[in-house]
C-alpha positions, 0 to 999 in steps of 0.5 A, a space after each residue: 243889141 240886147 235890148 233888140 233880142 229881148 224886144 217883145 214885138 220881135 221875140 218869135 223872130 229873134 228866138 228864130 235867129 238865135 236857134 239858127 245860130 245855135 244850130 249852125 254853131 253845134 253842126 259846125 262843132 259837131 262835123 269836127 268832134 263826129 257828134 252832129 246834132 242832125 243825126 239826132 234830130 233824124 231819130 225824132 223825125 216821124 217816118 211819114 216825114 223823113 220819107 216825104 218826097 218833099 225832103 228827099 233832096 240831094 243836099 243835107 236836110 239840116 239846110 231845109 231847117 236852116 232855110 225855114 229859120 232864116 225865112 221865118 225870121 225875116 218875114 217876121 221882121 218884114 211884116 212887123 216893119 211894114 205895120 210900123 210903117 203904116 201905123 207908126 207902132 208895132 202890133 203883138 207878134 202873135 198877130 204876125 206868126 201865122 203869116 210868117 210861118 205861111 211865107 217862111 214855108 213858101 220861100 223855104 219850099 221854093 229854095 229847096 226846089 231851086 237848090 235841088 235842081 242845080 246840085 248834082 246828085 250825090 253818088 253813093 261811095 258804095 253805090 255798087 253795094 246797091 246793085 242786085 237789090 230790089 227796089 219799088 218805084 215810089 214816084 212817077 214812072 220810068 222809061 228809057 231817057 226818063 228816070 223815076 224815084 225808087 226806094 231801096 234798102 242797103 245791107 244795113 236796112 237803111 233806106 235810100 231814094 235813087 233814080 232808076 230807068 229801064 233799058 226798055 219798056 216802062 216801069 209803073 208806080 209800085 213796080 218791083 225791080 231789080 237794080 242792075 247797073 249804075 250809069 253816071 246819075 242814075 241806075 238801070 233797073 229790070 222789072 221782076 215778073 209777077 210770076 217769079 216766086 224767087 222774090 218777095 215784095 218789099 
């Protein structure tokens, strides 16, 4: 086992597996002691990445990293074994890092999309605290029966992405709205008139 882990031809992919095991153990232990590594990782993420719709999922964002490490390592092993099956020798892993990254990212995005479709949206325990707050439509447009994504900040200044739809009419991209009611999986929002000077844009 140690010989395999130290094998030069599989080194980048072995390191990915080791990182996965360390992250999983640290996260599991952190849940019990109240000190999860994921909370520290979020502080170092660029704002553009943390606010990206790609990582705006209904499950823990740590799973995205877990999926990537799994897919990258297995893609590397698969490519290296394919080369060996064809040529009867292994090649330098540096030739396989880029293809393994591409395959890993592709399957990670695919797994995120599939999992995000089957998981029910997380309902905030304090979802009522967002009622009456200003929000901005950040993705698509909303109309009755069809929700869109909006960003809103809670009383602590933390940014949330929620699904909203109007009672009537349409809410276009970048519309300023106010959350007036929560309905099972989304908020009912009302557009703020541009002439209403009581509110200022987010």
